[in-house]
N, C-alpha and C positions, 0 to 999 in steps of 0.2 A: 488550602494549599497543600499539595502533596509532592513528594520527591520520588521520581521514577527510578532514578539511580544517581546517587550523589556524584557530582554536584549539580545535576540537572533538576530544575524545579518546575513543576507544573501548577498553574493557577487556573482553576475552572471558574468562569464567570468574571464579572467586572471588579474583582477585588483589587485593592491597591498593590502595586509591586513592592516587594520587600526591599529594604535599603541596598542590598548588594546588586539589585537589578535596576536601581534608579536611573532615570534619564537614558533609557536604552536606545539602541538601534533595533528597529523591528523589521524582521523579514515577514512580509504579509502575504498570505495566500491560503488556498484550501489544502494544497499539498497532498492530494490523494495520490498514493503511490510513492511519494518521496523519491522521485526519479532524479536522473542526472540534471535535468533542467532546474528542479527545485533546489538541488544541492549547490548549483551555481548561484542561486539567489541567496542561500545561506552564506556562501563564501563571500559574496559582495557585502552582506550585512556584517560579517565578522571583520572584513577589511575596514569598513567605516568605523566600527566599534573600536578597533585597535588604534586607529588614528585619533579618536576622541578620548581614549582611555576609559571607555564604558563597556558594558556587556551587550552582546547580541542575543536577541530573544525572538522566537517565532510567535506570530499572532495568527491564529487559525480559527476555524469556525466549525461547529457541530450543531445540527446535522449539516451535511453538505447542502449549500443553497439550492441545488437542483432537486434534492430530495424534499426540501421544505416547500418549494413551489409546485412540484409534481411528484408526490410520493410514489405513485404507481409506475411512473415512467422514468424514474431515476436510474442511472447506470449502476452496475454493481461496483462495490468499493474494492479498489486494489489493496487498500490498507484500511481496515476498520479502525475505529478510534484508538484502541490500545496499541495496535501495531504501528499506526502512524506516529504516535508519540515515541515509541521505542526507536523507530528509524530516525526521527528528528533528534533524539537524544544522542545518537551515534554521530551526528554531523559536526559536533563541536560547539553548538550553541549552548548558552548558559541556561536556557529554560524555554518554556512555551506557555502562552496564554491561550486558553480555549474559550472563545466567546460563544454563547448560545445564539445560533442564527434563528431568531424568532420574529414575530410580527413587528415589534418596535424597531429592531435592527433593519429588517427588510424595508421598512418605510422611511428610514433615515436618509436624508439627501447627502450627497458627497461632501458638501461644505460643512455640514453639521458633524459628520463622522470625523473629518479632519480636526475641527475645533474642539468637539466634546471628548472624543476618544483619544486621538493621537496627541493633541496638545494639552488639554486640560487634565485628562485622566493619567496618561502615561508620560507626559512631558518629554516626548521623543527628542533625541539628539539627531537621529537619522532614520531613514526608511529605505528598504530594498524590496523591489517587486519585479516580477517577470514582465516581459514585453506585452503580454496579453491580459494583464491584471486589470479588472474593472470592479468598481465598488459603488455603494450608494444606491438609492432608489433608481430603478430602471437602468442600473449599471452605468449611470451617467459619469461617474468618476473614472477617468482614464489615466494612464501613466503620465500623459502631458499635463492633465489637471493636477496630479499629485506633485509634479515638479514645480508647477507654478505656486501651488499651496505651500510647498516647502520654502520657496523664496519669500512668500508673504509672512510666514510664521516662524522663519528662522531655523529650519532643520534641513539637513542634506537629504537628497533623494538619489538613489542609483536605480536605473531601469536596466535590467539584464536582458541581453539579446537571447534569442532561442538557442538552446543546445541542439546539436544535430547528430543524427546517427545515419551514416551512409548518405548524407545529403538531405535527409528528411528531418523536419522539426520534431523534437521529442515532446510528447504531450501525454497526459493520462488517457485521452481518447485514442491516440495512436497505439498505446500499449494495450488497451482493451480490444482494439481491432486485431492486433497481432494474436492475442490469446484466443479470441473467438475463431481464428483460423488455425489454431494449434501451433503457431510460430513462437514457441516458448523461448527459443534461442534469441530471436529478434527482440522479444519483450525483455529478456535479461540484459541485452545490450543497452536498451533504453533505460531500464531501471538501475543498472549498475550492479545488479545482483540477480540471482534466480527468482522468478516469481514463486511465492510461497503462500500457503494457507495454514491455518491452525484450527483444529477441531478436536472433539473428544471421541475416543475410541468406544464404540458401542457394540452390543451384541447384534449379530446378523443371523442369517440362515445357516452359517457355517458350511456353505456349499464348497468353498474353496478348500477346506480341510479334507473333505472326502475326495477331492481331485488331486491331493498332494501339494496344494498351493494355499496354505492358510493365509487369510487376509485380515488386516485391521480395517474395519469399516469405520470411516471417519465421518462423524456427524458435523456438518458445516453450519456454523452460526449464521452465515450470510450466504445468499445465492451466489453462484460462481458461473460466469459466462465464459467457460473454457470449452474448446472443441471436444466433443466426445471422442474417446480413443484410448490408446495405451501409451504410457509415458515411462521413461527412465526417471527415477526420483531418488532423492535422499530424504530420509526422515530424521528429525531431531527429537530424541527422547531424553528422559532423565539420565539414561546411561550413555548417551553420546549419539553420534551420527551413524546411520545405517543405510546402506544402499538398498534399492529395491525397484520393483516395477509396479505401476499402478494402473488401474482401470477407472476412468471416469466416464460414466454413461448409464445406459438403461438395460444392459444385459440382454440383447435381443435373442440370444440362444435360449434363454430361460423364461423371462417374464416381461421384458420390455416395459419395466415399471418406472418409478420415479428415479431421477438421476442420483447415483451414488458414487462416492469415492472409496475404492477398495484398494488397499496397499499390501502387497506381498513383500515382506522384508527378507533379504537374503541372509541365510545362516543365523536366524534368530528364533528363539523358542520361549521367550518370556511372556508374561501376562501384561497386556496393556489396557485391559478393559477399565473404563472410567478415567483414563489418564489423557491429558492433552497430547496431541501429536502434531508437530509442525512438519509439513511436507513441501519440499522444494521440487519444482518441475524443471528437469534438465534437458530433456529431449522428447520430442513426439515420435513415437515409433510407427504407429499405424492407426487407421480409424477402427472403431469397433465393428465387428462383423457378426453375422449370424452363421453358426456352424451347423453342419448336418447332424452332428452327434457329439457326444462327450469325448470320444477318442480323438476326433479331429481338433476339438478345442484344446485338449491337454497337450497335443503335439505342438500346437501354435503357442501355448503358454510356455513351453520349454524354449521355443525359439525366441519368444519375446524376452524371456529372462536372460538368454545368452546375449542378445543384442544389448539389453540394458546394462549388463555387466561390462560389456566391451565399451559402451559409450561412457559410462561412469569411471572406468579405469583411466580414461584419457582426460577427465575433467577435474 
């Protein structure tokens, strides 16, 4: 048992709940992205918990079930495990249980999951899930099944309708689709915050420094399916938030190599090597381009910086 930030408690694996979290209301889901739809599930869980005088806790799974069943074809994670827990901790829930999604859990049928996990292990007072939540072997456990199971076992169930953004249902898949198209503003509306990644600043070729635009090269812990291009960004460092402009792509003017995230921070001269850097994506400025020479590239970089400053000044 670990505490991410008091009083939020994280339990990894099937350990018993501590007394303060006894007989909880569980918000159950994968919660990748911890988007507005997920937070509606958390709010429903907290409402049930307040009525019953107990705590609301998230029950989530690692790895993501799609990664367990198809490791090579799994979608990129909007929120890797640590970031997911950080976002859940900000929701108002009292804690989170992270169950390993392994072969025994994958083979467990829906009724056994209800009886052995929800009732026997956690003694739930209530459960909140999204409208599209499925569980158990072959995803046979539906929201309707869970409502019926709650009646039989004596716990309340709230099924939350889809949250919507401009008429479209909010989902992790919809957010990934928006990011792949460079629509970081639309993704932010669905997430309820800017899309962000965290990586460690590493040494690069220092080409940007020779062009008058020193960059922090951010090593990504996980693959990112974001449209290649230039973005207005904010970076969160140990010293605070700094506006900047970032390139994510393959640098077609130079080497057309592996995708890299390179961030130029405005009016910054410190040393970030080896330090974690969180980067928020606020606006897509343009696709990456191949320039005829360095002079044309530098002129465009000045224009990109001007536009990024203007966008960020309004956000």
